[in-house]
C-alpha positions in Angstrom: -73.9 -192.4 240.6 -74.7 -191.4 243.7 -75.1 -187.7 244.9 -71.5 -187.0 245.8 -70.3 -188.0 242.9 -72.3 -186.1 240.7 -71.3 -183.1 242.9 -67.9 -183.7 242.3 -68.5 -184.1 238.6 -69.9 -180.9 238.2 -67.0 -178.8 239.6 -64.9 -180.4 237.7 -67.0 -179.4 234.9 -66.9 -176.4 235.9 -63.6 -175.6 236.3 -62.3 -177.1 233.2 -62.6 -173.7 231.3 -60.6 -172.4 233.9 -58.1 -174.4 233.5 -57.9 -174.0 229.8 -58.0 -170.4 230.6 -54.9 -170.5 232.3 -52.9 -172.6 229.9 -53.8 -171.0 227.3 -52.7 -167.5 228.9 -49.6 -169.2 230.2 -48.9 -170.4 226.2 -49.7 -166.6 224.9 -47.0 -165.4 227.5 -44.4 -168.0 226.0 -45.4 -167.3 222.5 -45.6 -163.3 223.0 -43.2 -161.0 221.7 -40.6 -160.4 223.9 -41.1 -156.7 226.2 -39.2 -153.5 225.1 -36.7 -154.1 228.3 -36.2 -157.8 227.7 -34.6 -157.7 223.7 -30.7 -159.2 223.9 -28.5 -158.5 221.0 -25.4 -161.2 221.4 -22.8 -162.5 219.2 -19.2 -164.3 218.8 -16.1 -163.0 217.8 -14.0 -164.8 215.5 -10.7 -164.7 213.1 -10.4 -165.6 209.9 -8.9 -169.1 210.9 -12.8 -169.2 213.3 -10.8 -168.9 216.6 -12.8 -167.2 219.2 -11.4 -163.8 220.2 -11.4 -163.0 223.7 -10.8 -159.8 225.4 -12.6 -158.0 221.5 -14.6 -154.4 222.6 -18.0 -154.4 221.4 -20.0 -150.8 221.1 -23.6 -151.1 221.0 -25.5 -147.4 220.1 -28.9 -147.1 218.6 -29.6 -145.5 215.0 -29.4 -142.1 216.5 -25.8 -143.0 217.8 -27.3 -142.9 221.9 -27.5 -144.7 224.8 -24.2 -146.2 224.0 -23.2 -149.6 225.7 -20.2 -151.5 225.8 -18.5 -155.0 227.1 -15.6 -157.2 226.2 -15.8 -161.0 224.4 -15.7 -163.6 226.9 -13.3 -166.7 226.6 -15.5 -168.2 223.8 -15.7 -165.0 222.2 -19.0 -164.6 223.2 -20.9 -161.8 223.9 -24.0 -160.4 225.2 -25.8 -156.6 225.5 -29.5 -155.8 226.5 -31.3 -153.0 224.9 -34.3 -151.1 226.2 -36.4 -151.3 223.1 -36.9 -152.6 219.0 -35.0 -151.3 216.6 -31.8 -151.2 214.6 -29.0 -151.1 216.6 -25.2 -150.8 215.2 -22.4 -152.9 217.1 -19.2 -151.9 216.7 -16.1 -154.5 217.9 -12.0 -153.7 217.6 -9.0 -155.8 219.3 -5.5 -154.5 218.1 -4.1 -155.9 215.8 -7.6 -156.7 213.8 -9.1 -154.4 212.0 -12.6 -153.1 213.6 -15.4 -154.7 212.3 -19.2 -152.6 212.6 -22.3 -154.3 212.1 -26.2 -153.5 212.7 -28.4 -155.9 214.6 -32.4 -155.6 214.3 -34.1 -156.5 217.1 -38.2 -156.5 216.7 -38.5 -155.5 213.5 -39.3 -158.0 211.3 -36.9 -160.9 211.1 -34.6 -161.2 214.5 -30.6 -160.6 213.7 -29.6 -160.2 217.3 -27.5 -162.6 217.3 -24.6 -162.2 215.5 -21.6 -164.0 214.1 -18.7 -161.2 213.7 -15.1 -162.1 212.1 -12.3 -159.9 212.3 -9.7 -160.1 210.0 -6.1 -158.8 210.1 -4.4 -156.4 208.1 -2.4 -157.7 205.2 0.6 -155.3 206.6 0.8 -158.4 209.1 0.4 -161.4 207.3 2.1 -164.0 209.1 2.7 -161.6 212.1 5.6 -159.8 209.7 6.1 -156.1 208.3 4.8 -156.4 204.6 6.7 -154.1 202.4 3.4 -152.6 201.4 3.6 -150.2 204.9 6.2 -147.9 203.1 4.2 -144.5 203.6 5.7 -142.2 201.0 2.4 -142.1 199.3 -0.3 -143.5 201.7 -0.4 -140.6 204.6 -3.5 -138.7 204.0 -1.8 -135.3 205.5 0.7 -132.2 205.0 2.5 -130.6 208.0 2.3 -127.1 206.2 4.2 -125.3 208.7 3.8 -124.4 212.5 1.8 -122.0 215.0 1.2 -121.4 218.4 -0.4 -123.2 220.5 -3.7 -120.9 220.6 -4.4 -122.1 217.0 -5.9 -125.4 219.1 -8.5 -123.3 221.2 -9.2 -125.2 224.4 -9.3 -124.5 227.9 -6.8 -124.5 231.0 -9.6 -125.4 233.4 -10.0 -128.4 230.9 -8.8 -131.3 232.5 -9.1 -133.7 229.9 -7.1 -131.1 227.9 -4.4 -131.1 230.3 -4.6 -134.4 230.8 -3.8 -135.3 226.7 -0.8 -132.9 226.8 0.6 -134.4 229.8 0.4 -138.2 227.9 1.8 -136.2 224.7 4.8 -135.4 226.5 5.1 -138.8 228.4 4.3 -140.7 225.0 7.4 -138.7 223.5 9.8 -139.3 226.5 8.5 -143.3 225.7 11.0 -143.2 222.8 14.2 -144.9 223.4 17.7 -144.1 221.3 20.3 -146.1 219.8 23.6 -145.8 221.0 25.0 -144.2 218.1 23.1 -141.5 219.0 25.1 -140.2 222.1 25.7 -137.0 220.6 22.0 -135.9 221.9 21.7 -138.2 224.6 24.9 -137.5 226.7 24.0 -134.6 228.5 25.0 -132.1 224.8 22.2 -129.5 224.9 25.0 -126.7 224.0 23.0 -125.6 220.7 26.6 -124.7 219.2 27.6 -128.4 219.4 24.2 -129.4 218.5 24.7 -127.1 215.0 27.5 -128.6 214.3 26.6 -132.4 214.9 23.1 -131.0 212.7 25.8 -129.7 210.1 27.5 -133.0 210.3 24.2 -135.1 209.6 23.5 -133.5 206.9 26.9 -133.7 205.0 26.5 -137.3 206.2 23.3 -137.7 204.3 24.4 -136.3 200.7 26.5 -139.0 200.7 24.3 -142.1 202.0 20.4 -141.3 202.1 19.9 -143.4 205.4 16.9 -143.8 207.9 19.2 -144.1 211.2 20.7 -140.7 210.1 17.5 -138.8 209.1 16.2 -140.0 212.9 19.4 -139.0 214.5 18.6 -134.9 212.4 15.1 -135.0 213.7 16.3 -135.2 217.5 19.2 -132.9 216.7 16.2 -130.2 215.1 13.7 -130.8 217.9 16.5 -130.1 220.4 17.3 -127.0 218.5 13.8 -125.5 218.3 12.7 -126.2 215.2 9.9 -129.4 215.1 9.1 -128.6 211.4 12.2 -130.0 210.2 12.4 -132.4 212.8 9.0 -133.9 211.8 10.3 -134.0 208.8 13.5 -135.6 208.9 11.0 -138.1 211.1 8.7 -138.8 208.4 11.6 -139.5 205.6 13.6 -142.3 208.1 10.1 -144.0 208.5 9.8 -144.2 204.4 12.8 -145.4 204.0 12.9 -147.8 207.1 9.4 -148.8 208.0 11.0 -149.6 211.6 9.3 -149.7 214.9 11.7 -146.7 215.9 11.0 -144.9 213.2 7.5 -144.8 213.4 7.1 -144.3 216.9 9.3 -141.3 216.8 7.2 -139.9 214.0 4.0 -140.3 215.6 5.2 -139.1 218.5 7.1 -135.7 217.3 3.5 -135.5 215.9 1.2 -136.1 218.6 3.9 -133.5 221.1 2.7 -130.9 218.6 -0.7 -131.5 218.5 -1.2 -132.7 215.4 -3.4 -135.3 216.7 -4.9 -137.0 213.4 -1.5 -137.5 211.7 -0.8 -138.8 214.8 -3.2 -140.9 215.1 -2.9 -142.3 211.6 0.9 -142.7 212.0 0.4 -145.0 215.3 -2.4 -146.6 213.6 -0.3 -147.9 211.0 2.8 -148.6 213.0 0.6 -150.9 215.5 -0.4 -153.4 212.2 3.1 -153.2 211.4 4.1 -153.6 214.9 1.6 -155.4 216.8 3.5 -156.9 219.8 5.1 -152.7 219.9 4.1 -151.9 224.0 4.9 -148.4 223.3 3.2 -148.3 220.5 -0.4 -148.9 221.2 0.1 -147.1 224.5 0.7 -144.1 221.9 -2.5 -144.7 219.5 -4.0 -144.7 222.9 -3.2 -141.2 224.1 -3.5 -140.2 220.4 -7.1 -141.5 220.6 -7.3 -140.0 224.1 -6.8 -136.4 222.8 -9.2 -137.0 219.8 -11.7 -137.4 222.3 -12.3 -140.7 222.1 -12.1 -142.0 225.2 -13.1 -145.8 225.6 -11.0 -146.6 222.1 -8.1 -145.1 224.2 -8.7 -146.7 226.9 -9.2 -150.4 225.2 -5.7 -149.8 223.3 -3.8 -149.1 226.9 -5.3 -152.4 228.0 -4.1 -154.1 225.1 -0.7 -152.3 226.1 -1.0 -153.8 229.2 -1.6 -157.6 228.1 1.8 -157.1 226.3 3.9 -156.9 229.0 2.1 -157.0 232.7 5.1 -156.5 234.7 5.2 -152.8 232.7 3.8 -150.6 234.6 4.3 -147.7 232.0 0.8 -148.3 229.9 -1.1 -148.7 233.3 0.0 -145.6 234.7 -1.4 -143.8 231.3 -4.9 -145.7 231.5 -4.8 -144.8 235.1 -4.6 -141.0 234.2 -6.7 -141.5 231.7 -9.7 -143.0 234.2 -8.8 -139.7 237.2 -9.3 -137.6 234.6 -12.6 -138.9 232.6 -15.6 -138.5 234.1 -17.0 -141.8 233.2 -15.6 -145.4 234.1 -14.1 -146.8 231.4 -14.0 -150.1 229.4 -11.7 -152.6 230.8 -10.1 -150.0 233.3 -11.4 -151.9 236.1 -10.0 -155.4 235.5 -6.7 -154.0 234.0 -5.7 -151.9 237.4 -6.9 -154.9 239.6 -4.2 -156.6 238.0 -1.6 -153.6 238.3 -2.4 -153.2 242.3 -1.9 -157.0 242.6 1.2 -157.5 240.7 2.6 -154.1 242.2 2.0 -154.4 245.6 4.6 -151.8 246.5 3.6 -149.1 243.8 1.2 -146.5 245.5 -0.1 -145.4 241.6 -1.1 -148.8 241.3 -3.9 -148.8 244.0 -4.7 -145.3 243.9 -5.6 -145.6 240.2 -7.4 -149.3 241.3 -9.2 -147.2 243.9 -10.4 -144.6 242.1 -12.0 -146.8 239.1 -13.8 -148.6 241.5 -15.2 -145.7 243.2 -16.3 -144.3 239.8 -17.9 -147.4 238.5 -19.8 -147.8 241.9 -23.8 -148.4 241.0 -24.5 -145.2 244.2 -22.0 -144.6 247.6 -24.0 -147.0 249.7 -22.9 -150.4 247.4 -21.8 -153.4 249.6 -18.1 -153.1 250.0 -16.8 -151.0 247.6 -16.3 -147.9 249.8 -14.5 -150.0 252.4 -12.1 -151.8 249.6 -12.0 -148.2 248.1 -11.1 -146.7 251.5 -8.1 -149.6 252.4 -6.9 -149.1 248.4 -6.1 -145.7 249.4 -4.8 -146.0 252.9 -2.6 -148.3 251.4 -1.0 -146.0 248.3 -0.9 -143.2 251.6 1.6 -145.5 253.7 3.5 -146.7 250.5 3.7 -142.6 249.6 3.2 -140.2 252.5 3.6 -137.2 250.2 0.6 -138.6 247.9 -1.7 -135.9 248.0 -4.2 -136.6 245.1 -4.8 -140.0 247.4 -5.5 -138.2 250.2 -7.6 -135.9 247.9 -9.2 -139.3 246.9 -10.1 -140.3 250.9 -11.9 -136.7 250.9 -13.9 -137.2 248.2 -14.5 -140.4 249.8 -15.4 -139.6 253.2 -17.7 -136.5 252.0 -19.7 -138.4 250.3 -20.2 -141.1 252.9 -21.2 -138.2 255.3 -17.7 -138.8 257.7 -16.8 -135.1 257.4 -14.4 -134.7 260.2 -12.4 -137.8 258.7 -13.0 -136.0 255.2 -11.6 -132.7 257.6 -9.0 -134.5 257.8 -7.5 -136.1 254.2 -7.8 -132.6 253.2 -5.4 -131.2 255.6 -3.3 -134.0 254.5 -3.6 -133.7 251.1 -3.0 -129.8 251.4 0.1 -130.8 253.7 1.4 -133.3 250.9 0.7 -130.6 248.2 -0.4 -127.0 249.1 -1.0 -126.3 245.6 -3.6 -128.5 245.2 -7.1 -126.5 244.4 -9.2 -129.2 244.3 -8.1 -130.3 248.3 -8.7 -126.2 249.1 -12.1 -125.8 247.5 -13.6 -129.5 249.0 -11.7 -128.6 252.5 -14.1 -125.0 251.7 -17.0 -126.6 251.5 -16.9 -129.0 254.5 -16.0 -125.9 256.5 -18.9 -124.1 254.8 -21.3 -126.9 256.0 -20.2 -127.0 259.2 -20.8 -123.5 260.0 -17.3 -122.5 259.9 -17.3 -119.5 256.7 -14.6 -117.9 257.7 -12.0 -120.4 257.5 -14.4 -121.5 254.4 -13.7 -118.1 252.9 -10.0 -118.7 253.2 -9.8 -122.1 251.3 -12.0 -120.6 248.9 -9.6 -117.7 248.0 -6.3 -119.9 248.2 -8.9 -122.4 245.7 -9.2 -119.6 243.5 -5.2 -117.7 243.4 -3.8 -121.0 243.1 -6.4 -122.3 239.5 -4.8 -118.4 238.5 -1.6 -119.3 239.1 -1.9 -123.0 237.7 -3.6 -121.6 234.4 -0.5 -119.0 233.7 1.8 -122.2 234.2 -0.4 -124.4 232.4 -0.3 -121.1 229.4 3.1 -120.5 229.5 4.1 -124.7 228.9 2.0 -124.4 226.2 3.7 -121.5 224.4 6.8 -123.8 224.2 5.5 -126.4 222.6 4.6 -125.0 219.0 1.7 -127.0 216.9 1.9 -128.0 213.8 -0.5 -126.5 210.7 -1.5 -129.7 209.1 -3.4 -130.0 206.0 -5.0 -132.7 205.0 -4.8 -133.8 200.9 -8.2 -133.0 200.3 -8.2 -130.0 201.3 -6.8 -126.4 200.1 -3.3 -125.4 201.3 -3.3 -123.0 203.7 -0.6 -120.2 204.1 1.5 -121.6 207.3 3.1 -119.7 209.9 6.5 -117.8 208.4 8.4 -119.4 211.8 11.4 -121.0 211.4 
């Protein structure tokens, strides 16, 4: 062997341990447990027939109920969520009309259970897609309406935008009711109290001879118009006991929601959606009730499901948009559904506005590529369709302010105020802009206008609330509470 060959052999011998070390390090890396930031909880959601469930909502929280995350299942029923560390996580899967399913996933603690197989079952009440007799509610509700009182018993504050939104949604839910032609006495413009009183007496006499659900429901309508909500609620309940139709469920639940019996409204709307899973307005009402309960993501999910039932109907989109506008964080499925609203309703100014709002709230930062331009385009389209859309101009002002374009923001604020001089936030934001550019006297004027409008608005809200009496609810596992001695 010559010297050159010996030299090469010697280099190979020296390098061999190093090569082995590199390979050993790579093997250790491959076999090492995942780092805290690499854990993934995934799974597949199917129904009891083994069919993948698309569009199911998946909520994830750690064992303390914090660090929530959420996603939706894809077309194959699959989902995947990353978590920050090892431990136990609660996974909640829901999609009406299936029953909610809760699972625990363990990652990095002994056996890896991060891959879940979840089966959603339907309520027995809708077996074979038909309402079943066991949906009779005479003995199944968990509450009793014991009386009525002032709205002030509910607590809350007039400046709470979520509270105001929930009250507006309750009123709009009540307006979703459609009346049968036989109820023309109530919906033919008759509002005279004497005529309504005569009709109430007639209905009571008829019920003595024939205890019919439709008569009870009409009597509930008359009682509500005569400002006797307690009697109205009892008539709607009796109508539902006699005939658990979609109309009767909805009338009863909407009455409960209107008078701030939130949990009972959720209960009745839930039973109604189980019995009538294809009722768009039942899902919308359940969403409104869940929103009033403070369950904002769950409320949005019900509205998203309602939009899927009748994509051409703007009502559930508008409900969803109001929730998105009021809530401080992005809501699940809202971006996808409001994008569809904007696409399928190109001449609806609110469609473009609400889609712009959900895009802006869901952005990563103000400079996220393309988002600002898309939001501006949607808002410009909205005000072009409705030049008096004050809130769309206000959203433009918010956009321009965050982008540092104060001249455009000021112009948008002034257009918002011109369209609605009583929009308080427009005055406040214009005051902030004037303060930034050194126009202190103009800023003071705008701040003063803001405070005056806020006070007037709070007084109006208080008046509206006093006109809506609240039900006093007693749950069956609680002692009776004396009711307010009001009719």
